[in-house]
Each structure stands twice: as C-alpha cells, then as structure tokens.
N, C-alpha and C positions, 0 to 999 in steps of 0.2 A: 843050258843055249839050246833052243830051237831051232831047227834045220826045216826050210822050205819042205812042203808036202808034195808029194808026186803031180797033186792036183792044183799046185798052186800057180805054176805056169799059165794054165788055161784060165785061170779066174785073173791072174795079172794082166794077160792078153783083153778080157773081157772088161777090166775095169780102165785099162789106159784106150779103149775104144769107146768107151762109154756106155755099154751094153748092161749094166749094173744095174740094180734098184737102188735108192740111198742110204737103206741098211746094210746092204752089202758094201758098196763103197765107202762107209764109213768103218765097216771092219776092216777092209783092206788097209785105210789111210792109217787106222789106229795101230796096226800090226806094222805099218813101213815105218813107224815112230820108234816102234820098240825093237825089232829084229834086224839088224845088218844083213843077215844071209840073204833077207827078203827083197830088201833094196836092193841087194848087187843083183840078184836074179830079175828084178823089176827093170834095171837098164838094161840088161841081156835081152828082155822081151823087147821092150822099146828100141834097141838095134834093130831086131827084127823086124819088126812094124815098119820102121822108119825105111827100112829096104825096100818091102814091099810096098808101100805107098808112094816112092820114087819110081818104083818099075810099075805102077799104075794097077797093081794087083788089090787092091780094097776096095770096096765099095765105097762112093763118092762120100755118104754121111761118115761112115768111121773114119775116113781119110781126113775129111774136115775136124772131125773131134781132136784127132791125135794132133793134127797141126794147131789147133788151138791150143792144146795142153803146151807143146815143145814153145810157142812164141809165148806163153805166160811168163818164163824167165830166161835171165840173161843165158844162164847155162844151156838151155833148151833151144834158144836163138841160135846160139853158136854151133849146137851139134847140128842144128838144120841148115845152119849156112855152109857149113862145111862138108854136107853130105848132098847138096845141090850143088856146090860147086864142084865137087870130084865127079858127078855127073854129068854137069856140063864139059868137063875138060874130057869126059869120054873114060874116065875111069871105072872099074868094077865097082858097083854100090856095096857089091856083098861083100867086099874084103872090109867093110867099115864095121862090122859085126865084133871083129875079136881084135881090132887094132884100135882104131881112132876114139869110135864112138864112148868105149867105157875107160878110156885111158885119160878123157878129159875131166872127169870129175870123180870117179871112184878113189877113194881114202887109200886102199892099201895096195898102192903098185909099186914097184920099184923105182927110184930115183932116176935112175937112167932112162927107164922105159917112158916115164912120165915125161921128161926133158925132150925126148925124142917126139913124142906124141904133141907136146905141146908146140915144139917149133915147127913140126907139118900142118898142125891147127892154123897157126899165123900166117904162115907162108901161103897157103890155099887161101884162107879167109880172105887175105890183103887180095890176091889175084882176081877171085872172083868178083869183090865185092867194086873192084877198078876194071874189070873188063865186060861188056857189053855181051847179052846172051845171045847168041846166033838165032836168026830166024824172026826177031822182033823189029817193033816198027822203028827205024832211022836207029838201030841198035841201041836205043836209049835205057830199055829195062834191065836195072841188076837184078843177081839174086837178091840182095838186100831190099830193093824196093819190092820185090814180089811176097815180103813175108806180109802175112793178114793182120791186120791190127787187132787186136781181141782184149776182152777184161782179162786181169791176170788170175790166176789160181789163186785162192784163199790161203793164209801163212795158218799151218796148222799145229798146236801143242797141248798136248795130254797131260793134266794138271790133278795129282791125287789130292783127294780132300782132306787127310790124314798126312799131307806132305809138309815139307821144310816151310816155316813160318818166317818173319821178318828177323833178321839178324842170324839166323843160320845157315849153315854151310850146304851145297848143294845145291841149290835154289835153280829151278830150269830156267834156263835162257830162250827167249825169243829173238832170232834174227829179222831185222827189218830193211828190207833194201831201200837204198835211195831211189827218188822219183815221187811218182804220185801215188798218196794213200791205196794200201792195200786191204781187203776184208781180211781181218785176223778171226780166227774160229777157234774157240777153246772146248774142250772136252774134259769133263771130269765125271769118271765112272763113280755110280755110288755101289755102296754097301749091299751085298745079294739080301741081307737081312732087313733093308731100308723100307719102313713103310709109309712116308709121307707121299702124298700122292700129287703135291706141286712144291715149289721152293720160291724163295725169295732171296735174289741174287744181287750182290752192291760189288762194284768193282772201283776201287780206290786207289790214289795217289799212298803209297805207305807212309812217304816222308810228309807229306801235306796235310794228308786226309782227304784231301779234294775228292768228290764222287766225281769218276769218270763217266761210268754209265750204270743205270740201275735197270732192273728187271722185277719189278713186282711179282708176277705170277709166270711161271716157268713151269712147263710140264716136261717130264723125262722122256728120252728117246730110247729106243731098242737099238744098241750098236754093238754089232757082234755077240749077240746073245745076252747083253748087258744093258741095262736100265742106266743112262748116262745123262747130265746137263751138257746140252751142246749152247754154246754162246756165241754171238757174233757181235764184232764192232770193228771200228774202222782204225787202221795204224795211225790214222793222223790224230787219234784220240790220246796217243800215247809218244812218249818222248825216250831218244837213247839216252841209256845210263838210267833208268828210272826204275823203280823196283814198286809193282803193285800186287796188291791184295784182293782176293776173290772171296769175299765174305758169303756163304750159303748158309740159309737156314730153310728148315724143312716147315712146310704147313700142315697143321692138321686140325682136327676137331678140338684137340686138348692146347692150342695156340701152336706158336712157332718156336722150333729149338734149332741151337746153334750146330751145324754139322762138321764145319771147318773153315779155316781161314787160309787156303793155300794162298803163296807167292809166286812170282817169277818176276824176271829181270829183263828189260827190252836193251838188246846190242844193236849195234850197227851191223849189217852183214859185210864179209868184206868185199871190197869192191875189184 
C-alpha cells in the first residue's frame, strides 16, 4: 500500500488549481485512480481550497479553475452549493473542512456520521436553493442560479495492455453518468522495454465486433515518467452494459505486432 508523500499535498493543490503541466496532471490523475489514500487527501485539499475560494483568498484565475472542476460533476456541485449556502446563512465556512465536505463522498466513514452529514446537506441545500441571496436585484438570484455552466471533466480509465480479456473476471468498469455525452479518456501504460514508435489502436464492441473508434497512428505520451497510449472518445459512442475491447498494435520497420486486447465494461453511474 502506498501512502501519500509529504509533498503530495502541495502537488494536489497545484493540480486542483490548474497550475501543473499536462504530464504532471496526467501523473496525478493516474495515481488518483490507483491510490485510495491519495484520493482522500485530494478531498481534504479540495475542502481547504473551497473554503479559501469562498473567503476571497484565491486569485481569480485559480478560483475560476477550481469552481469549473467542482461544477463538472454532480457531487462537486452539491459540495459547492452546500458551502455557498452555509456562507449565505452566516455559518463559519471553515467548519466544512472536517465535517460536511468529506462526509458527502468519502467511502470509508461510519454509517451514523454519513447519515447525519447527508441530512445536513439535504436540509441546507433545500433551504439555500429556495431562499433569495441578500443584496441581489429583486432577491431573485439563488445559489443554484449562480453556478457557472462549464464543460464537464473527462471520465478517466486506466487499462493494462496485458489485462483481462473478454470472458474473464475482474474486468475494469467505466461509470458513465446520465445526461449529455462526456469525454472518455483511456490510458494504457506501455512496457518499459516496448520499442514501437507509434501504435494502431481499434476500439470494438466485444459482442458485435463493431468498430467504435479507430486510431491509425498514435504516438505514446510520457505520463508520470512512463510511456503511455492515451485515447479520447465520447461516452455517446458507448452504451450501458456494453463490453468493449481495445486492440493495440505496435508499428515498426518490421511491420505491426499485437501488444494486447484489454477490455472494459460500461455501467451506469449511481444517480
């Protein structure tokens, strides 16, 4: 089990504020998929940053990036509405860090504490979304109306080239929320000894063999100090319950070589 290093908090803060370059952000996203302790630390750092944003302590560009990330998911919008609502009601926003923000989504909390947190979230959210914000014209603007409309963040999934194939157990799952199509970003780390300079990738429906997306020539990217194939497609190309196969071939002077056919299954995200 890998625990977050001392510098991870600063790195997560920079990631959430949009201060990292693409390779550094890819490394953080890869680790968030694999390390539960780092994910929990990210939730805590997000809580601190949200408190600072609502108190006007963040520069405008960083505040805007943080709010765009939060409003890209239903859970993030709930946390933001709750925090803003408590601020409107005159509550101490700093109390959110240790109580409400983490309890809304952390998987390893006690049932009683979770129930109490959810009850608080629902009650405050209902109150602030039906109560006018003081000082607004005609009292008409509510917390919900103040949320910015932004493009949602991509859905991330990492696949091992030598991973489970169709028909095996332990197939990775990709959860797709209901609503408008989202970008899906697949990351396939390459073996350190892989010599191919480019790759041909085909995504297929494993049941019908229908080609969902084809990438004739893909160049590997450096993510977290390791070469990886990174693919982007739309969730609208996939259907809930579908099993998909990603065929990867390495291209070189001697021709192409099959490197792997990992699969993943699409499931509907809980509402």
